[in-house]
Z-matrix of the N, CA and C atoms (Angstrom, degrees):
N
C 1 1.448
C 2 1.516 1 109.41
N 3 1.309 2 117.29 1 138.69
C 4 1.452 3 121.89 2 177.44
C 5 1.517 4 109.90 3 -67.57
N 6 1.307 5 115.24 4 145.41
C 7 1.458 6 121.72 5 178.30
C 8 1.529 7 109.37 6 -73.87
N 9 1.304 8 116.61 7 136.82
C 10 1.460 9 121.45 8 175.95
C 11 1.516 10 108.70 9 -90.81
N 12 1.305 11 116.96 10 142.72
C 13 1.454 12 122.70 11 -179.41
C 14 1.527 13 109.19 12 -91.02
N 15 1.344 14 118.16 13 119.32
C 16 1.457 15 118.77 14 179.80
C 17 1.527 16 110.81 15 -68.79
N 18 1.307 17 114.69 16 115.54
C 19 1.459 18 121.78 17 179.21
C 20 1.520 19 108.13 18 -164.09
N 21 1.300 20 115.54 19 165.90
C 22 1.463 21 121.08 20 174.50
C 23 1.529 22 108.21 21 -78.23
N 24 1.333 23 118.14 22 154.95
C 25 1.463 24 119.45 23 178.90
C 26 1.533 25 112.83 24 -53.15
N 27 1.341 26 117.00 25 -43.98
C 28 1.466 27 118.46 26 -177.35
C 29 1.526 28 112.02 27 -63.32
N 30 1.329 29 117.58 28 -26.70
C 31 1.462 30 120.50 29 176.66
C 32 1.526 31 111.91 30 -70.10
N 33 1.336 32 116.25 31 -20.85
C 34 1.462 33 121.41 32 177.15
C 35 1.528 34 110.86 33 -97.96
N 36 1.338 35 116.55 34 9.71
C 37 1.454 36 120.52 35 178.51
C 38 1.520 37 113.85 36 82.75
N 39 1.338 38 117.32 37 15.21
C 40 1.462 39 121.56 38 -179.56
C 41 1.523 40 107.97 39 -105.57
N 42 1.326 41 117.75 40 115.05
C 43 1.466 42 118.94 41 178.06
C 44 1.528 43 109.87 42 -61.46
N 45 1.320 44 115.95 43 124.24
C 46 1.457 45 119.80 44 -179.83
C 47 1.519 46 109.98 45 -67.56
N 48 1.308 47 114.97 46 138.81
C 49 1.453 48 120.98 47 -179.39
C 50 1.515 49 108.87 48 -131.86
N 51 1.302 50 115.91 49 151.33
C 52 1.454 51 122.18 50 177.17
C 53 1.523 52 107.18 51 -107.07
N 54 1.331 53 117.26 52 128.61
C 55 1.462 54 118.87 53 178.61
C 56 1.526 55 110.31 54 -68.73
N 57 1.323 56 115.84 55 157.77
C 58 1.458 57 117.72 56 176.60
C 59 1.524 58 109.49 57 -68.73
N 60 1.293 59 116.03 58 168.72
C 61 1.464 60 121.70 59 -174.04
C 62 1.524 61 111.83 60 -54.30
N 63 1.310 62 118.36 61 -39.30
C 64 1.452 63 122.25 62 -178.07
C 65 1.531 64 112.07 63 -67.45
N 66 1.319 65 117.70 64 -25.04
C 67 1.462 66 122.06 65 -177.65
C 68 1.522 67 113.27 66 -97.36
N 69 1.320 68 116.68 67 -12.32
C 70 1.459 69 120.11 68 -172.34
C 71 1.528 70 112.49 69 -61.69
N 72 1.319 71 117.73 70 -40.25
C 73 1.459 72 120.55 71 178.86
C 74 1.529 73 110.70 72 -62.90
N 75 1.332 74 116.99 73 -39.48
C 76 1.458 75 120.76 74 177.36
C 77 1.517 76 111.73 75 -62.29
N 78 1.335 77 116.71 76 -37.99
C 79 1.464 78 120.68 77 177.52
C 80 1.521 79 110.61 78 -65.70
N 81 1.321 80 116.81 79 -40.51
C 82 1.469 81 120.41 80 178.51
C 83 1.525 82 111.22 81 -64.93
N 84 1.327 83 116.64 82 -43.15
C 85 1.463 84 120.40 83 178.96
C 86 1.526 85 111.05 84 -63.08
N 87 1.317 86 116.26 85 -44.38
C 88 1.464 87 120.47 86 179.58
C 89 1.526 88 110.67 87 -62.96
N 90 1.328 89 117.03 88 -43.88
C 91 1.467 90 120.66 89 178.38
C 92 1.521 91 110.30 90 -59.17
N 93 1.316 92 116.58 91 -44.17
C 94 1.463 93 120.04 92 -178.99
C 95 1.522 94 111.96 93 -66.17
N 96 1.330 95 117.45 94 -36.60
C 97 1.460 96 120.72 95 178.76
C 98 1.530 97 112.05 96 -68.85
N 99 1.321 98 117.05 97 -33.03
C 100 1.468 99 121.51 98 -176.95
C 101 1.529 100 112.86 99 -95.94
N 102 1.309 101 117.23 100 -8.97
C 103 1.469 102 121.91 101 -170.94
C 104 1.539 103 113.59 102 -56.29
N 105 1.319 104 118.63 103 -49.02
C 106 1.467 105 120.81 104 -177.24
C 107 1.523 106 111.26 105 -60.57
N 108 1.315 107 116.48 106 -43.53
C 109 1.466 108 119.82 107 -179.14
C 110 1.522 109 110.47 108 -65.88
N 111 1.334 110 116.85 109 -43.10
C 112 1.461 111 119.41 110 -179.25
C 113 1.528 112 111.55 111 -70.67
N 114 1.314 113 117.46 112 -34.34
C 115 1.474 114 119.69 113 175.06
C 116 1.527 115 109.91 114 -61.14
N 117 1.328 116 116.94 115 -38.67
C 118 1.471 117 120.18 116 177.71
C 119 1.520 118 111.61 117 -61.49
N 120 1.334 119 116.75 118 -27.82
C 121 1.465 120 121.13 119 176.80
C 122 1.523 121 111.94 120 -86.68
N 123 1.350 122 117.28 121 -1.09
C 124 1.457 123 120.54 122 176.27
C 125 1.513 124 115.43 123 100.93
N 126 1.327 125 118.02 124 4.09
C 127 1.460 126 120.75 125 179.81
C 128 1.525 127 110.21 126 -71.69
N 129 1.318 128 116.43 127 143.99
C 130 1.459 129 121.15 128 172.11
C 131 1.525 130 108.67 129 -83.53
N 132 1.318 131 116.65 130 165.66
C 133 1.463 132 119.61 131 176.75
C 134 1.525 133 111.05 132 -60.45
N 135 1.326 134 117.04 133 -38.87
C 136 1.462 135 120.56 134 178.72
C 137 1.521 136 112.39 135 -62.17
N 138 1.323 137 116.37 136 -41.64
C 139 1.469 138 120.48 137 178.56
C 140 1.527 139 110.49 138 -64.82
N 141 1.334 140 116.77 139 -43.21
C 142 1.465 141 120.46 140 178.67
C 143 1.520 142 109.88 141 -59.48
N 144 1.320 143 117.02 142 -46.83
C 145 1.462 144 121.28 143 -179.41
C 146 1.532 145 111.51 144 -61.96
N 147 1.329 146 116.90 145 -44.41
C 148 1.470 147 120.48 146 -179.41
C 149 1.522 148 111.37 147 -63.64
N 150 1.332 149 117.29 148 -42.93
C 151 1.461 150 120.24 149 178.35
C 152 1.529 151 110.57 150 -63.09
N 153 1.335 152 116.93 151 -44.83
C 154 1.465 153 120.07 152 -178.71
C 155 1.515 154 111.39 153 -64.17
N 156 1.320 155 117.32 154 -42.12
C 157 1.462 156 120.46 155 178.98
C 158 1.526 157 111.03 156 -63.49
N 159 1.316 158 116.27 157 -43.98
C 160 1.460 159 120.42 158 -179.81
C 161 1.525 160 110.77 159 -65.72
N 162 1.319 161 116.50 160 -43.00
C 163 1.467 162 121.28 161 179.08
C 164 1.529 163 110.97 162 -59.27
N 165 1.319 164 116.48 163 -49.60
C 166 1.467 165 119.84 164 -178.85
C 167 1.520 166 110.98 165 -66.58
N 168 1.318 167 118.43 166 -36.74
C 169 1.466 168 120.96 167 178.18
C 170 1.532 169 111.03 168 -62.75
N 171 1.327 170 116.60 169 -35.19
C 172 1.472 171 120.82 170 -177.94
C 173 1.524 172 111.69 171 -88.29
N 174 1.326 173 117.44 172 -48.09
C 175 1.462 174 122.34 173 -173.25
C 176 1.531 175 113.83 174 -92.95
N 177 1.320 176 116.96 175 -18.94
C 178 1.466 177 124.75 176 177.59
C 179 1.518 178 114.97 177 76.53
N 180 1.312 179 119.74 178 -24.83
C 181 1.465 180 121.98 179 176.74
C 182 1.526 181 108.43 180 -169.10
N 183 1.320 182 115.38 181 170.64
C 184 1.453 183 120.06 182 177.43
C 185 1.512 184 110.63 183 158.30
N 186 1.331 185 115.12 184 169.16
C 187 1.452 186 120.46 185 178.63
C 188 1.528 187 109.11 186 -106.21
N 189 1.320 188 116.04 187 176.67
C 190 1.463 189 120.75 188 -176.31
C 191 1.527 190 111.38 189 -59.29
N 192 1.314 191 116.75 190 -43.64
C 193 1.469 192 119.93 191 -178.70
C 194 1.529 193 111.48 192 -60.19
N 195 1.318 194 117.53 193 -46.17
C 196 1.465 195 119.86 194 179.66
C 197 1.524 196 111.26 195 -69.65
N 198 1.326 197 117.02 196 -33.26
C 199 1.464 198 121.70 197 176.89
C 200 1.526 199 110.61 198 -62.91
N 201 1.323 200 117.36 199 -48.68
C 202 1.462 201 121.17 200 179.92
C 203 1.533 202 111.22 201 -64.68
N 204 1.320 203 116.88 202 -39.31
C 205 1.468 204 120.62 203 177.21
C 206 1.523 205 110.21 204 -63.68
N 207 1.325 206 116.65 205 -38.82
C 208 1.464 207 121.01 206 179.59
C 209 1.526 208 110.29 207 -64.88
N 210 1.344 209 117.62 208 -44.32
C 211 1.467 210 120.10 209 177.15
C 212 1.524 211 109.47 210 -59.02
N 213 1.320 212 116.71 211 -46.62
C 214 1.466 213 121.84 212 -179.81
C 215 1.541 214 110.40 213 -57.06
N 216 1.321 215 116.88 214 -44.85
C 217 1.469 216 121.14 215 179.80
C 218 1.530 217 111.37 216 -64.67
N 219 1.325 218 116.45 217 -40.16
C 220 1.472 219 119.88 218 179.08
C 221 1.513 220 110.73 219 -64.84
N 222 1.330 221 116.73 220 -41.03
C 223 1.464 222 119.94 221 179.42
C 224 1.524 223 111.08 222 -67.14
N 225 1.328 224 117.29 223 -39.33
C 226 1.473 225 120.08 224 178.24
C 227 1.519 226 110.34 225 -65.73
N 228 1.325 227 117.32 226 -37.87
C 229 1.466 228 121.15 227 178.74
C 230 1.513 229 111.40 228 -63.52
N 231 1.321 230 116.88 229 -34.71
C 232 1.464 231 120.08 230 -178.54
C 233 1.528 232 111.56 231 -74.91
N 234 1.333 233 117.15 232 -21.07
C 235 1.458 234 121.03 233 178.56
C 236 1.517 235 111.99 234 -79.90
N 237 1.319 236 116.29 235 -21.67
C 238 1.476 237 120.44 236 -176.20
C 239 1.498 238 112.31 237 -73.74
């Protein structure tokens, strides 16, 4: 698996978004499920939360695997 770069979404060129109230719990659950793995890559809790909120606001749902793949794709896009 490619290493994820610990950064805030806006640092990767992704405008941070807040999910609507109905989606916020899903963002929190996703962040908590992915938190240990992202911490191992050096992410702070704040970065994990911001990525999860932005992901859910844009994609509306997803699992940890798709969430991590999405972060990876966003970071690769910002490098181009």
